[in-house]
N, C-alpha and C positions, 0 to 999 in steps of 0.2 A: 565431481561428485562420485563417490564410490557406491555402487549398487550391488547389494548382496541379496541373492535370491537362491533359495534351495527348496526342494520339494521334500517334505517330511513324509507324506503319504500321498495317495492319489487325490485326496480331497483337501489337503492342507498345504498351503504354500506360505512360506515365511519370506517376506520381502522387506529388507531393511529393518528387521526386528518386529515387523507387524505381521500378525497372522491373518491369512486370507483363506476362505473356503472355496476358492476358485477351482472348478473342475475342468472346464474346457480351455482350449488354447486361447480363444477369444477373451474369456473371462480373466485369464492370467495376464494377457496383454493389457486389458483395461486396468488391472491392479498396478501394473508397471506405469501406465500413463497417468493414473490418478496420483501415484506417489510423486512422479515428476512434476505434475501440475501443482500439487500441494507445496512442494519445495519452492517452485517459482512464485506462487502466490504469497508465500510467507516472506520471501525476499522483497517482492514488490510492495507488500503492505508495510513492511518495515521502512523501506525507502520513502514511501508516501508519508508515513507518520513522522519521519525524521525531517522532511521538508516543512511540514506543518509546525513542528516544534521549533525549528530554526527561525521560521517567520515570526512566531509568537515571541521568542526570546529577543529578536531584533526590535519588535514593537515595544516590548517592555523596557528595553534598554534606551529607547528614545531615538534611535538612529534611523531617521526617515529614509535616507538614501538606500541603506542596506535593506531595510524592511521592504521598500518598493521593489528592489531587484529580486529579493527572495520571494516576494509575493507573486511576481511574474512567473518565476520558475515553478513555484508551488502550484499555481493555477494550471500550468501545462501538465504537470504530473497528475494532479487530481482529475483533469479532463481525460487524460489517457487511461487512468485506472477506472474511471466511470464508464468510458467507452468499451473497455475490455471486460466489464462485468465484475471487477474485483470489489467495487463499492457501488452503491446505488447513486444514480445521477443527482438525486435530491440531497444526498449527503455531501457530495462534492459542491453543489450549489450553496448549501448551508455554510460550509467551511469558508468558501470564497466570499460570501456575503458578509459574514461576521468579521472576518479579518480585514476586508476592504473598508468596512465601517470604522474599524479601529485605526487603520492607517489614515483615513480621511480625517478623523478626529485629531490625529497627531499633527497633520499638516495645517489644520485650521486653528488649533489652539494657540500657537505662537502668533499668528496673524491677529487673532482676537485680543491678545494681551497687549499688543502695541498700540 
């Protein structure tokens, strides 16, 4: 990650193309930290959404084995993100509950048809 920071004046700091009105050394450090955390959160949120989408696609394709293995990995990722504060714990629980219901319905549907 390339970090570009330069001081335009005593009151304005441009950090990766974003203007900040940080005056003190501490405030400038917080601007740097906020930018770093924003980039990390964006990456983590994208990873989380990717796992959810992969699980949904596996469920829609009807592949029970792949759906179950992806669901286990997605559950771990969601719990990690909820624990870190990226998403609310109820949102993680909601995703897990809805997708586990769909996987359970997939596994019971062929048994009911026989």
